[in-house]
Backbone bond lengths (Angstrom), bond angles and torsions (degrees), N, CA, C in turn:
res aa  C-N    CA-C-N  psi(-1)  N-CA   C-N-CA  omega(-1)  CA-C   N-CA-C  phi
1 M - - - 1.503 - - 1.563 107.89 -
2 T 1.335 122.36 134.69 1.379 126.33 -178.05 1.552 107.77 -79.64
3 S 1.361 114.46 156.24 1.508 120.59 176.85 1.576 109.82 -56.05
4 K 1.328 122.82 -36.30 1.328 126.06 179.85 1.606 111.78 -64.03
5 A 1.311 112.89 -41.96 1.417 117.75 176.25 1.443 111.26 -69.81
6 I 1.271 119.23 -34.60 1.495 121.48 175.51 1.523 113.13 -58.63
7 E 1.413 111.61 -49.82 1.417 119.03 -178.97 1.516 113.16 -62.36
8 E 1.306 117.26 -34.41 1.504 125.07 174.28 1.497 108.23 -64.99
9 L 1.251 119.01 -44.19 1.517 124.47 179.37 1.492 109.76 -59.87
10 K 1.418 117.03 -43.55 1.392 121.58 -176.02 1.564 113.50 -65.52
11 R 1.361 109.86 -37.43 1.532 117.35 -177.74 1.673 104.26 -68.73
12 R 1.304 114.24 -40.70 1.484 112.87 179.72 1.472 111.97 -66.50
13 R 1.315 118.67 -38.38 1.467 121.57 -175.02 1.557 106.06 -69.52
14 Q 1.379 117.87 -38.15 1.508 120.01 -178.41 1.530 107.01 -68.75
15 G 1.200 122.23 -32.40 1.439 125.63 179.71 1.595 111.74 -71.40
16 E 1.246 114.38 -18.03 1.435 119.22 -175.16 1.559 110.86 -83.78
17 F 1.361 114.72 -23.99 1.446 119.72 -179.13 1.559 110.35 -105.75
18 K 1.360 114.35 130.55 1.471 122.12 177.92 1.522 109.33 -78.67
19 K 1.284 111.08 145.81 1.537 115.07 176.42 1.525 110.36 -64.46
20 K 1.366 115.42 130.83 1.399 119.05 -174.97 1.510 105.83 -73.56
21 N 1.363 113.18 144.72 1.491 120.60 175.83 1.635 110.53 -70.68
22 S 1.283 118.34 148.34 1.412 124.15 -176.63 1.508 108.12 -67.21
23 Q 1.389 115.64 134.97 1.539 117.20 178.84 1.543 107.90 -95.64
24 I 1.338 119.11 -0.84 1.439 117.53 -175.17 1.497 111.73 -60.98
25 P 1.247 127.78 -38.20 1.461 125.81 179.54 1.581 111.23 -59.63
26 Y 1.347 110.67 -43.93 1.491 113.78 176.42 1.457 114.55 -63.77
27 A 1.433 117.47 -35.24 1.446 121.06 178.74 1.523 112.46 -64.38
28 V 1.392 112.76 -38.76 1.404 120.82 -179.38 1.531 109.17 -62.37
29 I 1.368 110.46 -51.44 1.557 114.52 -175.68 1.599 111.97 -62.78
30 V 1.379 114.82 -39.92 1.464 117.23 177.23 1.527 110.66 -66.21
31 T 1.265 119.69 -41.11 1.540 123.40 179.19 1.564 107.24 -63.54
32 A 1.341 118.62 -41.26 1.464 119.39 179.90 1.525 111.43 -64.51
33 I 1.377 114.73 -44.34 1.520 120.08 176.81 1.483 109.40 -55.74
34 S 1.359 114.28 -53.85 1.506 121.17 179.43 1.483 114.57 -48.16
35 L 1.386 114.06 -50.55 1.403 118.87 179.26 1.579 114.09 -62.07
36 I 1.363 114.93 -37.25 1.433 118.11 175.82 1.479 114.91 -64.49
37 I 1.339 113.25 -42.54 1.483 115.87 176.99 1.494 110.58 -64.05
38 Y 1.439 117.24 -42.68 1.479 119.15 -179.15 1.606 111.23 -62.04
39 T 1.350 113.94 -33.87 1.450 116.01 176.46 1.459 113.05 -65.43
40 I 1.378 113.51 -41.03 1.481 115.82 -175.96 1.588 109.79 -73.35
41 C 1.380 113.05 -28.67 1.487 112.78 177.62 1.484 109.55 -70.63
42 I 1.358 119.04 -35.67 1.502 122.47 178.99 1.618 110.96 -60.90
43 K 1.359 108.12 -43.15 1.498 113.43 179.17 1.562 113.51 -65.23
44 L 1.305 118.10 -36.49 1.392 128.69 -177.51 1.576 110.93 -84.13
45 N 1.351 112.81 -13.64 1.455 119.31 -177.63 1.589 108.54 60.31
46 H 1.313 114.78 46.46 1.423 116.60 -172.16 1.524 108.61 -127.65
47 H 1.380 117.33 87.51 1.433 129.49 172.69 1.529 112.47 48.46
48 S 1.403 116.80 44.29 1.459 117.53 -179.25 1.508 109.74 -64.47
49 T 1.331 119.55 -39.80 1.475 119.35 178.28 1.426 113.44 -56.73
50 F 1.337 121.51 -45.32 1.450 129.95 -177.78 1.551 107.06 -59.07
51 W 1.307 116.92 -40.38 1.512 118.83 -178.21 1.543 109.61 -63.24
52 M 1.292 115.11 -44.13 1.524 120.66 -173.41 1.479 107.56 -70.18
53 I 1.385 114.06 -41.51 1.549 118.34 -177.76 1.525 108.35 -65.19
54 G 1.239 117.54 -41.68 1.539 124.84 176.32 1.558 109.76 -56.97
55 L 1.351 115.79 -48.70 1.507 117.76 179.72 1.559 108.47 -61.02
56 L 1.312 115.75 -46.78 1.528 119.38 -177.86 1.543 109.45 -61.10
57 F 1.304 113.43 -43.99 1.452 114.84 177.95 1.502 111.56 -60.97
58 G 1.333 117.25 -42.85 1.483 119.68 176.04 1.504 114.23 -57.93
59 I 1.234 113.93 -45.24 1.507 120.32 179.92 1.489 108.49 -57.61
60 T 1.356 117.79 -52.57 1.381 125.87 -178.80 1.454 110.99 -54.91
61 L 1.305 122.17 -53.01 1.435 126.41 -178.50 1.498 110.38 -59.87
62 Q 1.371 118.17 -42.36 1.452 121.49 -176.36 1.522 109.70 -64.72
63 R 1.364 119.03 -47.12 1.375 121.44 -172.60 1.541 114.33 -75.23
64 S 1.401 115.55 -30.27 1.419 122.03 -178.42 1.511 112.19 -91.57
65 R 1.414 119.90 -14.05 1.423 126.78 -177.82 1.513 108.08 56.48
66 F 1.246 114.30 36.45 1.533 123.05 174.75 1.483 114.44 -64.80
67 C 1.366 112.30 116.38 1.505 113.50 -176.47 1.578 105.45 -154.64
68 F 1.364 113.99 129.97 1.450 113.99 178.58 1.471 115.21 -68.19
69 A 1.342 115.32 -30.25 1.586 121.76 178.77 1.539 105.84 -64.76
70 A 1.335 115.36 -40.64 1.608 116.14 -174.91 1.534 106.04 -73.47
71 S 1.337 122.98 -28.60 1.373 124.28 -179.68 1.442 116.55 -62.65
72 F 1.313 115.85 -30.55 1.434 125.25 179.92 1.581 109.24 -97.71
73 R 1.303 119.69 -29.01 1.474 125.59 -177.32 1.510 110.66 -78.09
74 D 1.318 119.78 -46.32 1.435 123.87 -171.41 1.500 115.26 -67.59
75 P 1.317 122.88 -31.89 1.490 124.18 173.54 1.555 108.43 -58.85
76 I 1.308 115.61 -40.97 1.494 118.67 -172.75 1.550 109.53 -81.70
77 L 1.346 117.49 -43.82 1.390 115.17 178.16 1.505 117.71 -77.14
78 V 1.196 120.97 -44.91 1.525 122.93 -176.56 1.574 114.46 -121.32
79 G 1.312 117.43 -0.45 1.393 120.99 -178.73 1.481 121.10 74.99
80 S 1.299 110.07 9.43 1.574 118.42 -178.09 1.483 109.56 -90.56
81 T 1.359 116.75 133.12 1.380 124.21 179.23 1.509 114.11 -118.83
82 A 1.364 115.83 18.57 1.383 123.23 -175.95 1.589 110.80 -59.92
83 I 1.225 118.68 -45.80 1.484 124.64 -177.05 1.537 107.60 -69.68
84 L 1.364 115.50 -40.73 1.367 120.93 -179.96 1.507 115.94 -65.49
85 K 1.331 114.81 -35.51 1.443 121.47 173.29 1.451 110.93 -66.44
86 A 1.344 119.24 -38.82 1.453 124.24 176.35 1.439 113.39 -59.96
87 I 1.375 115.59 -42.09 1.403 121.24 178.66 1.522 112.98 -67.99
88 L 1.357 118.24 -37.14 1.446 120.68 177.82 1.483 108.15 -68.31
89 I 1.365 122.84 -36.42 1.440 125.76 176.76 1.614 110.06 -60.77
90 A 1.360 110.01 -42.25 1.466 115.34 -179.25 1.555 110.03 -64.66
91 L 1.417 113.82 -38.28 1.471 115.44 178.35 1.501 113.69 -67.28
92 I 1.304 116.03 -35.66 1.478 119.74 174.11 1.467 111.89 -67.24
93 V 1.210 123.16 -42.17 1.489 123.93 177.02 1.492 110.64 -65.97
94 S 1.351 119.24 -43.61 1.431 123.73 -176.25 1.523 107.97 -68.13
95 T 1.361 119.98 -35.89 1.444 123.67 -178.34 1.502 108.32 -63.63
96 I 1.333 117.32 -45.69 1.431 119.58 179.83 1.506 112.51 -72.75
97 G 1.266 119.45 -37.50 1.530 124.27 173.79 1.516 108.17 -62.02
98 F 1.324 119.38 -46.67 1.394 123.85 -178.11 1.540 109.69 -56.96
99 T 1.384 115.94 -46.98 1.411 119.70 -177.97 1.560 111.58 -61.07
100 I 1.392 115.04 -42.60 1.390 120.11 -179.51 1.573 112.07 -60.80
101 V 1.374 113.88 -43.91 1.422 123.69 -179.80 1.654 112.06 -60.17
102 E 1.283 108.87 -41.44 1.480 118.24 -178.40 1.483 110.83 -69.23
103 Y 1.285 121.16 -40.89 1.446 126.75 177.52 1.540 104.63 -63.33
104 A 1.301 117.14 -49.43 1.482 120.28 -174.29 1.551 110.99 -65.88
105 S 1.269 113.11 -33.11 1.526 117.87 179.76 1.529 115.99 -71.26
106 I 1.326 116.00 -46.33 1.409 122.01 -173.48 1.501 114.09 -89.15
107 G 1.324 115.90 -28.02 1.511 119.55 178.48 1.477 108.39 85.23
108 D 1.381 118.77 -42.24 1.489 123.18 -174.71 1.508 110.99 -119.39
109 A 1.311 118.35 108.05 1.499 124.73 -174.73 1.506 109.28 -59.44
110 G 1.289 118.79 -15.81 1.577 119.39 -177.68 1.471 112.33 -84.21
111 E 1.331 119.25 -7.71 1.464 120.36 -173.22 1.579 105.72 -89.88
112 L 1.346 114.96 79.87 1.448 121.73 -177.56 1.513 112.25 -65.11
113 D 1.263 122.50 -28.95 1.410 124.12 179.63 1.549 110.55 -63.47
114 K 1.256 115.30 -40.37 1.477 118.35 178.65 1.502 111.63 -77.10
115 I 1.354 121.10 -29.71 1.398 121.24 171.01 1.516 110.31 -61.14
116 R 1.387 111.50 -49.81 1.507 117.19 179.51 1.538 113.59 -56.20
117 T 1.246 116.17 -36.67 1.531 121.13 -176.21 1.509 106.37 -72.42
118 L 1.351 118.56 -53.41 1.473 120.53 178.49 1.431 114.23 -60.64
119 G 1.322 121.93 -31.40 1.362 125.23 179.10 1.498 116.86 -83.66
120 Q 1.331 115.68 -12.22 1.606 123.51 179.08 1.489 106.67 52.17
121 V 1.300 112.73 70.06 1.478 119.47 178.40 1.619 106.41 -90.11
122 Y 1.395 106.51 126.89 1.488 111.95 -176.59 1.489 110.18 -120.11
123 P 1.340 115.95 162.58 1.517 119.76 179.09 1.477 114.61 -60.41
124 V 1.286 114.78 149.19 1.539 123.42 178.35 1.545 107.75 -118.53
125 G 1.281 111.04 124.25 1.491 113.37 177.19 1.520 114.95 -167.10
126 L 1.319 116.03 -149.29 1.492 116.46 -176.94 1.613 108.32 -62.17
127 H 1.217 119.66 -34.04 1.505 119.74 -179.01 1.519 110.41 -64.98
128 T 1.326 120.41 -24.36 1.488 122.56 178.02 1.507 106.30 -72.03
129 V 1.477 116.84 -44.25 1.495 116.34 -178.55 1.513 109.30 -67.13
130 I 1.337 121.08 -41.99 1.479 119.43 -179.45 1.532 111.41 -61.99
131 G 1.286 114.94 -46.65 1.419 121.55 -179.53 1.544 113.33 -58.87
132 A 1.340 114.04 -44.31 1.466 117.59 176.91 1.565 116.60 -63.57
133 I 1.330 112.80 -37.71 1.531 119.62 174.77 1.420 108.44 -66.86
134 M 1.331 122.78 -50.30 1.425 121.94 175.77 1.492 121.12 -52.20
135 F 1.408 107.72 -45.32 1.503 115.98 179.63 1.514 109.30 -67.02
136 G 1.437 115.01 -40.72 1.466 116.52 178.96 1.487 115.73 -59.17
137 I 1.408 117.98 -43.86 1.354 126.10 176.48 1.585 110.90 -62.26
138 G 1.319 114.49 -42.16 1.488 117.75 174.47 1.534 114.77 -61.34
139 M 1.310 115.82 -41.45 1.401 120.13 175.96 1.512 114.21 -61.02
140 V 1.290 117.89 -38.08 1.479 123.05 -177.52 1.626 103.83 -70.34
141 I 1.264 114.93 -47.86 1.531 120.19 -178.95 1.477 110.66 -58.25
142 A 1.334 113.78 -45.23 1.549 119.74 -173.84 1.546 108.84 -78.97
143 G 1.339 117.53 -22.93 1.495 120.15 -177.60 1.546 114.59 84.17
144 G 1.362 115.52 12.95 1.450 121.03 173.78 1.532 109.89 175.76
145 C 1.311 111.60 168.86 1.374 122.43 175.18 1.532 113.29 -80.35
146 A 1.418 115.19 -169.58 1.429 113.29 -174.63 1.554 111.76 -72.22
147 S 1.334 118.29 -35.25 1.451 119.05 172.80 1.575 110.53 -67.80
148 G 1.289 117.03 -37.40 1.384 120.99 -178.92 1.540 114.84 -60.27
149 F 1.284 117.14 -51.24 1.449 115.57 -177.82 1.586 115.70 -76.95
150 L 1.306 113.77 -24.40 1.453 118.43 168.70 1.589 110.09 -63.14
151 M 1.230 114.77 -42.97 1.478 115.36 177.37 1.500 112.03 -67.25
152 R 1.279 117.33 -37.43 1.606 118.76 178.97 1.562 108.21 -68.00
153 I 1.278 117.23 -38.09 1.448 115.79 173.48 1.525 115.59 -52.36
154 G 1.331 111.40 -44.59 1.503 115.48 175.74 1.448 116.97 -63.70
155 E 1.382 114.19 -23.31 1.514 121.41 -175.10 1.586 101.36 -87.73
156 G 1.272 121.37 -13.21 1.516 119.01 178.34 1.504 114.98 106.27
157 F 1.352 119.28 13.17 1.484 117.86 -179.85 1.599 105.15 -86.67
158 L 1.237 112.78 103.54 1.482 122.23 -173.77 1.574 108.17 -65.34
159 L 1.361 122.61 -32.31 1.356 122.41 179.88 1.523 112.01 -55.99
160 Q 1.349 113.61 -33.20 1.497 117.79 -175.91 1.578 108.63 -67.82
161 V 1.348 121.08 -17.10 1.399 119.18 176.74 1.513 110.02 -66.32
162 V 1.347 117.81 -31.14 1.362 118.65 177.13 1.538 113.27 -70.55
163 V 1.351 114.69 -31.40 1.391 122.10 174.15 1.564 110.74 -66.32
164 L 1.317 115.74 -37.24 1.468 121.79 178.83 1.570 107.48 -64.23
165 F 1.323 113.96 -46.59 1.538 118.01 -179.78 1.474 106.25 -56.38
166 G 1.413 122.86 -53.53 1.407 125.40 -178.54 1.495 113.08 -57.16
167 F 1.312 119.44 -38.07 1.482 126.44 174.01 1.468 112.48 -55.97
168 L 1.351 113.26 -49.02 1.429 119.44 -172.38 1.555 109.29 -69.81
169 M 1.408 110.49 -38.79 1.513 113.79 178.02 1.487 109.26 -63.95
170 G 1.320 117.13 -47.09 1.461 122.18 176.51 1.532 113.63 -52.31
171 A 1.245 115.35 -47.26 1.461 120.98 179.18 1.532 111.49 -63.62
172 L 1.367 114.92 -42.82 1.439 118.99 177.24 1.519 113.07 -61.14
173 V 1.312 117.77 -46.61 1.501 123.98 179.83 1.571 105.40 -61.57
174 G 1.322 115.72 -47.87 1.472 120.03 -178.63 1.490 113.59 -56.54
175 T 1.270 117.78 -44.12 1.442 122.61 179.55 1.516 110.03 -66.77
176 W 1.310 115.82 -41.16 1.539 123.24 177.93 1.490 111.57 -57.93
177 Q 1.394 113.26 -47.95 1.423 117.21 -170.75 1.569 111.64 -93.34
178 F 1.346 118.27 -1.94 1.537 119.69 -172.72 1.461 110.91 -56.49
179 E 1.297 122.93 -44.82 1.405 125.32 -172.66 1.540 110.55 -60.40
180 F 1.368 115.20 -41.50 1.420 122.92 178.70 1.573 111.61 -59.09
181 W 1.312 114.76 -49.75 1.469 123.20 -173.68 1.598 108.53 -70.97
182 D 1.374 111.92 -31.82 1.477 117.76 -178.16 1.469 106.07 -67.34
183 K 1.295 121.55 -41.45 1.523 122.80 -176.89 1.380 111.35 -68.15
184 I 1.350 123.39 -44.06 1.406 122.84 -168.95 1.565 110.25 -92.59
185 L 1.302 119.51 -18.17 1.578 117.79 -171.69 1.576 110.04 -135.06
186 I 1.369 115.77 -59.06 1.390 118.79 -166.38 1.510 111.42 -66.82
187 S 1.316 122.28 -44.57 1.420 123.26 -171.49 1.617 109.27 -75.94
188 K 1.347 117.34 -13.23 1.406 118.76 175.11 1.508 116.73 -88.53
189 A 1.396 115.45 -10.14 1.421 122.73 176.78 1.612 113.28 -71.78
190 P 1.258 120.38 155.98 1.366 122.90 -178.79 1.558 110.57 -80.41
191 T 1.366 120.66 148.76 1.452 124.43 178.10 1.556 105.39 -99.11
192 V 1.302 116.44 124.62 1.415 119.60 172.48 1.426 113.19 -105.50
193 F 1.385 113.14 118.11 1.389 123.18 -175.56 1.548 111.51 -132.52
194 F 1.333 119.56 94.51 1.386 121.69 -174.56 1.574 122.17 -46.35
195 P 1.347 109.92 -39.37 1.512 111.74 174.99 1.560 116.48 -59.65
196 D 1.366 114.76 -14.47 1.427 118.75 176.85 1.552 109.12 -70.00
197 Y 1.349 118.18 -25.51 1.478 122.00 -174.10 1.551 109.38 -103.46
198 V 1.264 114.83 -36.08 1.531 118.83 179.87 1.475 109.04 -130.05
199 D 1.322 116.31 168.16 1.467 119.46 176.85 1.563 114.14 -59.50
200 F 1.369 116.45 148.77 1.364 116.61 -177.49 1.591 111.91 -58.93
201 P 1.339 121.17 -46.47 1.552 118.19 178.25 1.518 111.02 -59.06
202 I 1.326 120.34 -37.07 1.444 121.22 179.22 1.493 112.23 -66.20
203 A 1.349 118.77 -40.08 1.470 123.93 173.93 1.525 111.44 -59.88
204 T 1.399 117.47 -40.94 1.402 120.17 176.57 1.507 113.66 -65.20
205 I 1.278 117.08 -46.13 1.509 122.49 179.38 1.483 106.00 -58.87
206 V 1.348 121.23 -51.59 1.415 120.04 -175.01 1.488 112.49 -61.10
207 Q 1.316 121.02 -39.79 1.434 124.07 174.08 1.451 115.09 -59.17
208 V 1.328 116.15 -42.22 1.485 122.69 178.22 1.558 111.53 -65.25
209 I 1.321 113.74 -40.24 1.516 118.88 176.82 1.516 110.49 -63.27
210 V 1.376 118.06 -44.07 1.343 120.06 -179.14 1.519 113.04 -66.93
211 L 1.313 122.06 -40.12 1.422 126.12 172.12 1.563 115.23 -61.12
212 V 1.322 112.91 -40.02 1.523 118.12 176.65 1.495 112.11 -63.17
213 A 1.484 115.55 -41.25 1.375 121.39 176.77 1.562 113.89 -64.78
214 L 1.280 116.60 -36.59 1.460 122.42 178.29 1.493 107.90 -68.46
215 Y 1.354 119.34 -38.09 1.427 122.92 177.16 1.568 108.69 -59.10
216 Y 1.316 117.02 -50.03 1.544 117.88 -179.56 1.557 108.36 -64.54
217 V 1.317 117.39 -36.83 1.522 112.55 177.82 1.495 110.82 -63.22
218 A 1.349 116.79 -44.28 1.495 121.13 179.30 1.507 109.03 -63.71
219 D 1.243 124.92 -37.30 1.491 126.28 176.50 1.434 109.42 -64.19
220 W 1.334 120.29 -44.23 1.464 122.99 177.44 1.535 112.38 -62.27
221 Y 1.360 115.26 -38.10 1.430 120.14 179.41 1.505 113.96 -65.20
222 D 1.330 109.69 -39.47 1.539 120.35 178.75 1.533 109.60 -60.32
223 K 1.278 115.03 -50.99 1.442 122.11 -176.48 1.570 111.89 -59.39
224 K 1.352 109.93 -35.85 1.521 113.68 -173.88 1.622 111.72 -89.22
225 N 1.279 117.97 -24.97 1.463 121.75 -172.54 1.527 114.95 -115.96
226 N 1.321 118.04 -17.21 1.594 116.49 -167.24 1.582 104.75 -69.12
227 I 1.331 113.64 117.99 1.439 118.61 178.69 1.563 110.50 -85.51
228 M 1.361 117.41 -10.50 1.417 121.50 -179.28 1.511 113.44 -73.42
229 V 1.398 117.50 -16.34 1.489 114.66 -177.04 1.576 107.06 -111.72
230 M 1.335 116.85 8.61 1.499 112.14 172.86 1.424 119.72 -84.79
């Protein structure tokens, strides 16, 4: 195809798409409403901080397209590990932050029982594998994880409201049946807590090293397989 034909094709394609309306007025209105609600919450002393943190989380998720489902889906479909690398960075930061918070909370790094309690360490076993598979299948069918479908509801994807309903029903059933499964399966599984075997700082360092190594593997995979940059 000649360059003249290509330019003609571009002009035709551009004519097929209407210019999008500006979203700035809507953004101003939503921001004003949010600030009004925030002000009312402050006066009523009713979780005003949570409201603002929720908004900031929503904006961050929407702009970054942060989604656990996409982090596992994209490497297989298009070879991109951009979101996976972002999650690994988040895990590295949270690991270091968690260690700092734990040390500040207990005062004595040797009190592993307090660390275990604050960290909410749970048994790992067959139920973990089954739950992971079920949740993974659910993420594929729903087209996203919990953060992903909440973000898309905010963007106006009405189909994700159905996903939200299913998510709520699943959480309700899970809470209702948890005691039963805990007695016959979960409570009988072993609890793996690395500071029981090595010092807490060493366990933290090893975890960070593993996450950094995974990041470099993901980066290598992206450069080799990402079809989006070819």
